Chimera marker file (.cmm) of the C-alpha trace (Angstrom):
<marker_set name="trace">
<marker id="1" x="99.684" y="33.682" z="-40.339" r="1" g="1" b="0" radius="0.5"/>
<marker id="2" x="96.714" y="31.480" z="-41.248" r="1" g="1" b="0" radius="0.5"/>
<marker id="3" x="95.988" y="28.338" z="-39.259" r="1" g="1" b="0" radius="0.5"/>
<marker id="4" x="93.740" y="25.591" z="-40.568" r="1" g="1" b="0" radius="0.5"/>
<marker id="5" x="92.684" y="22.221" z="-39.308" r="1" g="1" b="0" radius="0.5"/>
<marker id="6" x="92.079" y="19.628" z="-42.007" r="1" g="1" b="0" radius="0.5"/>
<marker id="7" x="90.688" y="16.111" z="-41.844" r="1" g="1" b="0" radius="0.5"/>
<marker id="8" x="90.394" y="13.725" z="-44.768" r="1" g="1" b="0" radius="0.5"/>
<marker id="9" x="87.946" y="10.858" z="-44.397" r="1" g="1" b="0" radius="0.5"/>
<marker id="10" x="88.801" y="8.179" z="-46.945" r="1" g="1" b="0" radius="0.5"/>
<marker id="11" x="85.899" y="5.934" z="-47.912" r="1" g="1" b="0" radius="0.5"/>
<marker id="12" x="86.024" y="2.699" z="-49.827" r="1" g="1" b="0" radius="0.5"/>
<marker id="13" x="89.537" y="1.459" z="-48.982" r="1" g="1" b="0" radius="0.5"/>
<marker id="14" x="89.103" y="-0.275" z="-45.600" r="1" g="1" b="0" radius="0.5"/>
<marker id="15" x="88.981" y="0.993" z="-42.043" r="1" g="1" b="0" radius="0.5"/>
<marker id="16" x="92.632" y="1.963" z="-41.499" r="1" g="1" b="0" radius="0.5"/>
<marker id="17" x="93.560" y="5.415" z="-42.754" r="1" g="1" b="0" radius="0.5"/>
<marker id="18" x="97.264" y="5.388" z="-41.796" r="1" g="1" b="0" radius="0.5"/>
<marker id="19" x="98.491" y="4.877" z="-45.370" r="1" g="1" b="0" radius="0.5"/>
<marker id="20" x="96.443" y="7.834" z="-46.577" r="1" g="1" b="0" radius="0.5"/>
<marker id="21" x="97.371" y="10.055" z="-43.631" r="1" g="1" b="0" radius="0.5"/>
<marker id="22" x="101.034" y="9.464" z="-44.544" r="1" g="1" b="0" radius="0.5"/>
<marker id="23" x="100.290" y="10.438" z="-48.152" r="1" g="1" b="0" radius="0.5"/>
<marker id="24" x="98.613" y="13.673" z="-47.041" r="1" g="1" b="0" radius="0.5"/>
<marker id="25" x="101.457" y="14.502" z="-44.631" r="1" g="1" b="0" radius="0.5"/>
<marker id="26" x="104.051" y="13.883" z="-47.361" r="1" g="1" b="0" radius="0.5"/>
<marker id="27" x="102.082" y="16.202" z="-49.628" r="1" g="1" b="0" radius="0.5"/>
<marker id="28" x="102.072" y="18.930" z="-46.961" r="1" g="1" b="0" radius="0.5"/>
<marker id="29" x="105.804" y="18.450" z="-46.477" r="1" g="1" b="0" radius="0.5"/>
<marker id="30" x="106.417" y="18.888" z="-50.227" r="1" g="1" b="0" radius="0.5"/>
<marker id="31" x="104.316" y="22.069" z="-50.226" r="1" g="1" b="0" radius="0.5"/>
<marker id="32" x="106.682" y="23.701" z="-47.742" r="1" g="1" b="0" radius="0.5"/>
<marker id="33" x="104.006" y="24.824" z="-45.284" r="1" g="1" b="0" radius="0.5"/>
<marker id="34" x="104.225" y="23.960" z="-41.609" r="1" g="1" b="0" radius="0.5"/>
<marker id="35" x="102.018" y="21.091" z="-40.492" r="1" g="1" b="0" radius="0.5"/>
<marker id="36" x="101.249" y="19.547" z="-37.116" r="1" g="1" b="0" radius="0.5"/>
<marker id="37" x="99.627" y="16.103" z="-37.241" r="1" g="1" b="0" radius="0.5"/>
<marker id="38" x="97.642" y="14.834" z="-34.294" r="1" g="1" b="0" radius="0.5"/>
<marker id="39" x="95.443" y="11.838" z="-33.599" r="1" g="1" b="0" radius="0.5"/>
<marker id="40" x="92.323" y="13.232" z="-35.286" r="1" g="1" b="0" radius="0.5"/>
<marker id="41" x="93.445" y="15.817" z="-37.851" r="1" g="1" b="0" radius="0.5"/>
<marker id="42" x="96.346" y="17.957" z="-39.038" r="1" g="1" b="0" radius="0.5"/>
<marker id="43" x="96.870" y="21.640" z="-38.327" r="1" g="1" b="0" radius="0.5"/>
<marker id="44" x="98.417" y="23.666" z="-41.142" r="1" g="1" b="0" radius="0.5"/>
<marker id="45" x="100.178" y="27.027" z="-40.799" r="1" g="1" b="0" radius="0.5"/>
<marker id="46" x="100.958" y="29.309" z="-43.741" r="1" g="1" b="0" radius="0.5"/>
<marker id="47" x="101.258" y="33.032" z="-44.521" r="1" g="1" b="0" radius="0.5"/>
<marker id="48" x="98.261" y="33.065" z="-46.895" r="1" g="1" b="0" radius="0.5"/>
<marker id="49" x="94.927" y="31.371" z="-47.184" r="1" g="1" b="0" radius="0.5"/>
<marker id="50" x="95.765" y="30.545" z="-50.805" r="1" g="1" b="0" radius="0.5"/>
<marker id="51" x="98.721" y="28.444" z="-49.653" r="1" g="1" b="0" radius="0.5"/>
<marker id="52" x="96.454" y="26.580" z="-47.219" r="1" g="1" b="0" radius="0.5"/>
<marker id="53" x="93.800" y="25.912" z="-49.867" r="1" g="1" b="0" radius="0.5"/>
<marker id="54" x="96.379" y="24.809" z="-52.401" r="1" g="1" b="0" radius="0.5"/>
<marker id="55" x="98.043" y="22.391" z="-49.957" r="1" g="1" b="0" radius="0.5"/>
<marker id="56" x="94.669" y="20.876" z="-49.018" r="1" g="1" b="0" radius="0.5"/>
<marker id="57" x="93.665" y="20.574" z="-52.680" r="1" g="1" b="0" radius="0.5"/>
<marker id="58" x="96.931" y="18.911" z="-53.748" r="1" g="1" b="0" radius="0.5"/>
<marker id="59" x="96.829" y="16.419" z="-50.860" r="1" g="1" b="0" radius="0.5"/>
<marker id="60" x="93.219" y="15.521" z="-51.647" r="1" g="1" b="0" radius="0.5"/>
<marker id="61" x="94.122" y="14.984" z="-55.302" r="1" g="1" b="0" radius="0.5"/>
<marker id="62" x="96.963" y="12.660" z="-54.271" r="1" g="1" b="0" radius="0.5"/>
<marker id="63" x="94.540" y="10.584" z="-52.200" r="1" g="1" b="0" radius="0.5"/>
<marker id="64" x="92.202" y="10.218" z="-55.181" r="1" g="1" b="0" radius="0.5"/>
<marker id="65" x="95.151" y="9.290" z="-57.401" r="1" g="1" b="0" radius="0.5"/>
<marker id="66" x="96.150" y="6.655" z="-54.818" r="1" g="1" b="0" radius="0.5"/>
<marker id="67" x="92.879" y="4.888" z="-55.539" r="1" g="1" b="0" radius="0.5"/>
<marker id="68" x="90.564" y="6.206" z="-52.841" r="1" g="1" b="0" radius="0.5"/>
<marker id="69" x="87.099" y="6.275" z="-54.471" r="1" g="1" b="0" radius="0.5"/>
<marker id="70" x="85.689" y="8.907" z="-52.107" r="1" g="1" b="0" radius="0.5"/>
<marker id="71" x="87.306" y="11.551" z="-49.897" r="1" g="1" b="0" radius="0.5"/>
<marker id="72" x="85.404" y="13.775" z="-47.495" r="1" g="1" b="0" radius="0.5"/>
<marker id="73" x="87.494" y="16.813" z="-46.558" r="1" g="1" b="0" radius="0.5"/>
<marker id="74" x="86.677" y="19.026" z="-43.589" r="1" g="1" b="0" radius="0.5"/>
<marker id="75" x="88.476" y="22.248" z="-42.672" r="1" g="1" b="0" radius="0.5"/>
<marker id="76" x="88.399" y="24.906" z="-39.994" r="1" g="1" b="0" radius="0.5"/>
<marker id="77" x="90.285" y="28.140" z="-40.610" r="1" g="1" b="0" radius="0.5"/>
<marker id="78" x="91.632" y="30.512" z="-37.964" r="1" g="1" b="0" radius="0.5"/>
<marker id="79" x="92.481" y="33.791" z="-39.692" r="1" g="1" b="0" radius="0.5"/>
<marker id="80" x="93.553" y="36.234" z="-37.020" r="1" g="1" b="0" radius="0.5"/>
<marker id="81" x="94.920" y="39.620" z="-38.050" r="1" g="1" b="0" radius="0.5"/>
<marker id="82" x="95.410" y="41.395" z="-34.706" r="1" g="1" b="0" radius="0.5"/>
<marker id="83" x="98.582" y="39.430" z="-33.844" r="1" g="1" b="0" radius="0.5"/>
<marker id="84" x="100.977" y="36.852" z="-35.240" r="1" g="1" b="0" radius="0.5"/>
<marker id="85" x="98.813" y="33.747" z="-35.095" r="1" g="1" b="0" radius="0.5"/>
<marker id="86" x="100.960" y="30.608" z="-34.884" r="1" g="1" b="0" radius="0.5"/>
<marker id="87" x="100.551" y="27.144" z="-33.454" r="1" g="1" b="0" radius="0.5"/>
<marker id="88" x="103.480" y="27.794" z="-31.132" r="1" g="1" b="0" radius="0.5"/>
<marker id="89" x="101.899" y="31.007" z="-29.780" r="1" g="1" b="0" radius="0.5"/>
<marker id="90" x="98.583" y="29.268" z="-29.161" r="1" g="1" b="0" radius="0.5"/>
<marker id="91" x="100.213" y="26.357" z="-27.340" r="1" g="1" b="0" radius="0.5"/>
<marker id="92" x="102.215" y="28.723" z="-25.131" r="1" g="1" b="0" radius="0.5"/>
<marker id="93" x="99.016" y="30.566" z="-24.258" r="1" g="1" b="0" radius="0.5"/>
<marker id="94" x="97.544" y="27.431" z="-22.673" r="1" g="1" b="0" radius="0.5"/>
<marker id="95" x="100.720" y="25.992" z="-21.099" r="1" g="1" b="0" radius="0.5"/>
<marker id="96" x="99.775" y="26.909" z="-17.556" r="1" g="1" b="0" radius="0.5"/>
<marker id="97" x="96.368" y="25.221" z="-17.611" r="1" g="1" b="0" radius="0.5"/>
<link id1="1" id2="2" r="1" g="1" b="0" radius="0.2"/>
<link id1="2" id2="3" r="1" g="1" b="0" radius="0.2"/>
<link id1="3" id2="4" r="1" g="1" b="0" radius="0.2"/>
<link id1="4" id2="5" r="1" g="1" b="0" radius="0.2"/>
<link id1="5" id2="6" r="1" g="1" b="0" radius="0.2"/>
<link id1="6" id2="7" r="1" g="1" b="0" radius="0.2"/>
<link id1="7" id2="8" r="1" g="1" b="0" radius="0.2"/>
<link id1="8" id2="9" r="1" g="1" b="0" radius="0.2"/>
<link id1="9" id2="10" r="1" g="1" b="0" radius="0.2"/>
<link id1="10" id2="11" r="1" g="1" b="0" radius="0.2"/>
<link id1="11" id2="12" r="1" g="1" b="0" radius="0.2"/>
<link id1="12" id2="13" r="1" g="1" b="0" radius="0.2"/>
<link id1="13" id2="14" r="1" g="1" b="0" radius="0.2"/>
<link id1="14" id2="15" r="1" g="1" b="0" radius="0.2"/>
<link id1="15" id2="16" r="1" g="1" b="0" radius="0.2"/>
<link id1="16" id2="17" r="1" g="1" b="0" radius="0.2"/>
<link id1="17" id2="18" r="1" g="1" b="0" radius="0.2"/>
<link id1="18" id2="19" r="1" g="1" b="0" radius="0.2"/>
<link id1="19" id2="20" r="1" g="1" b="0" radius="0.2"/>
<link id1="20" id2="21" r="1" g="1" b="0" radius="0.2"/>
<link id1="21" id2="22" r="1" g="1" b="0" radius="0.2"/>
<link id1="22" id2="23" r="1" g="1" b="0" radius="0.2"/>
<link id1="23" id2="24" r="1" g="1" b="0" radius="0.2"/>
<link id1="24" id2="25" r="1" g="1" b="0" radius="0.2"/>
<link id1="25" id2="26" r="1" g="1" b="0" radius="0.2"/>
<link id1="26" id2="27" r="1" g="1" b="0" radius="0.2"/>
<link id1="27" id2="28" r="1" g="1" b="0" radius="0.2"/>
<link id1="28" id2="29" r="1" g="1" b="0" radius="0.2"/>
<link id1="29" id2="30" r="1" g="1" b="0" radius="0.2"/>
<link id1="30" id2="31" r="1" g="1" b="0" radius="0.2"/>
<link id1="31" id2="32" r="1" g="1" b="0" radius="0.2"/>
<link id1="32" id2="33" r="1" g="1" b="0" radius="0.2"/>
<link id1="33" id2="34" r="1" g="1" b="0" radius="0.2"/>
<link id1="34" id2="35" r="1" g="1" b="0" radius="0.2"/>
<link id1="35" id2="36" r="1" g="1" b="0" radius="0.2"/>
<link id1="36" id2="37" r="1" g="1" b="0" radius="0.2"/>
<link id1="37" id2="38" r="1" g="1" b="0" radius="0.2"/>
<link id1="38" id2="39" r="1" g="1" b="0" radius="0.2"/>
<link id1="39" id2="40" r="1" g="1" b="0" radius="0.2"/>
<link id1="40" id2="41" r="1" g="1" b="0" radius="0.2"/>
<link id1="41" id2="42" r="1" g="1" b="0" radius="0.2"/>
<link id1="42" id2="43" r="1" g="1" b="0" radius="0.2"/>
<link id1="43" id2="44" r="1" g="1" b="0" radius="0.2"/>
<link id1="44" id2="45" r="1" g="1" b="0" radius="0.2"/>
<link id1="45" id2="46" r="1" g="1" b="0" radius="0.2"/>
<link id1="46" id2="47" r="1" g="1" b="0" radius="0.2"/>
<link id1="47" id2="48" r="1" g="1" b="0" radius="0.2"/>
<link id1="48" id2="49" r="1" g="1" b="0" radius="0.2"/>
<link id1="49" id2="50" r="1" g="1" b="0" radius="0.2"/>
<link id1="50" id2="51" r="1" g="1" b="0" radius="0.2"/>
<link id1="51" id2="52" r="1" g="1" b="0" radius="0.2"/>
<link id1="52" id2="53" r="1" g="1" b="0" radius="0.2"/>
<link id1="53" id2="54" r="1" g="1" b="0" radius="0.2"/>
<link id1="54" id2="55" r="1" g="1" b="0" radius="0.2"/>
<link id1="55" id2="56" r="1" g="1" b="0" radius="0.2"/>
<link id1="56" id2="57" r="1" g="1" b="0" radius="0.2"/>
<link id1="57" id2="58" r="1" g="1" b="0" radius="0.2"/>
<link id1="58" id2="59" r="1" g="1" b="0" radius="0.2"/>
<link id1="59" id2="60" r="1" g="1" b="0" radius="0.2"/>
<link id1="60" id2="61" r="1" g="1" b="0" radius="0.2"/>
<link id1="61" id2="62" r="1" g="1" b="0" radius="0.2"/>
<link id1="62" id2="63" r="1" g="1" b="0" radius="0.2"/>
<link id1="63" id2="64" r="1" g="1" b="0" radius="0.2"/>
<link id1="64" id2="65" r="1" g="1" b="0" radius="0.2"/>
<link id1="65" id2="66" r="1" g="1" b="0" radius="0.2"/>
<link id1="66" id2="67" r="1" g="1" b="0" radius="0.2"/>
<link id1="67" id2="68" r="1" g="1" b="0" radius="0.2"/>
<link id1="68" id2="69" r="1" g="1" b="0" radius="0.2"/>
<link id1="69" id2="70" r="1" g="1" b="0" radius="0.2"/>
<link id1="70" id2="71" r="1" g="1" b="0" radius="0.2"/>
<link id1="71" id2="72" r="1" g="1" b="0" radius="0.2"/>
<link id1="72" id2="73" r="1" g="1" b="0" radius="0.2"/>
<link id1="73" id2="74" r="1" g="1" b="0" radius="0.2"/>
<link id1="74" id2="75" r="1" g="1" b="0" radius="0.2"/>
<link id1="75" id2="76" r="1" g="1" b="0" radius="0.2"/>
<link id1="76" id2="77" r="1" g="1" b="0" radius="0.2"/>
<link id1="77" id2="78" r="1" g="1" b="0" radius="0.2"/>
<link id1="78" id2="79" r="1" g="1" b="0" radius="0.2"/>
<link id1="79" id2="80" r="1" g="1" b="0" radius="0.2"/>
<link id1="80" id2="81" r="1" g="1" b="0" radius="0.2"/>
<link id1="81" id2="82" r="1" g="1" b="0" radius="0.2"/>
<link id1="82" id2="83" r="1" g="1" b="0" radius="0.2"/>
<link id1="83" id2="84" r="1" g="1" b="0" radius="0.2"/>
<link id1="84" id2="85" r="1" g="1" b="0" radius="0.2"/>
<link id1="85" id2="86" r="1" g="1" b="0" radius="0.2"/>
<link id1="86" id2="87" r="1" g="1" b="0" radius="0.2"/>
<link id1="87" id2="88" r="1" g="1" b="0" radius="0.2"/>
<link id1="88" id2="89" r="1" g="1" b="0" radius="0.2"/>
<link id1="89" id2="90" r="1" g="1" b="0" radius="0.2"/>
<link id1="90" id2="91" r="1" g="1" b="0" radius="0.2"/>
<link id1="91" id2="92" r="1" g="1" b="0" radius="0.2"/>
<link id1="92" id2="93" r="1" g="1" b="0" radius="0.2"/>
<link id1="93" id2="94" r="1" g="1" b="0" radius="0.2"/>
<link id1="94" id2="95" r="1" g="1" b="0" radius="0.2"/>
<link id1="95" id2="96" r="1" g="1" b="0" radius="0.2"/>
<link id1="96" id2="97" r="1" g="1" b="0" radius="0.2"/>
</marker_set>
């Protein structure tokens, strides 16, 4: 399983990003991949890196089509092949801290 953290910084449409975060989350939902929003970014989980890239690309396109004149997209990818890498597994690993 591939995990990725994505952040879209929308520039040119005011200081609140909530409307655009909702658009990105709706796009992820339509893509069928798992997503975990948090206060600073969204973590995506999918079987292939292609699915991650496609979901990020489609969401970014939807932001541009919504009238955002500039979008800065940042991603971090966690591609672990020695075990089943999931958000749930990672959260369980740190539960006792």
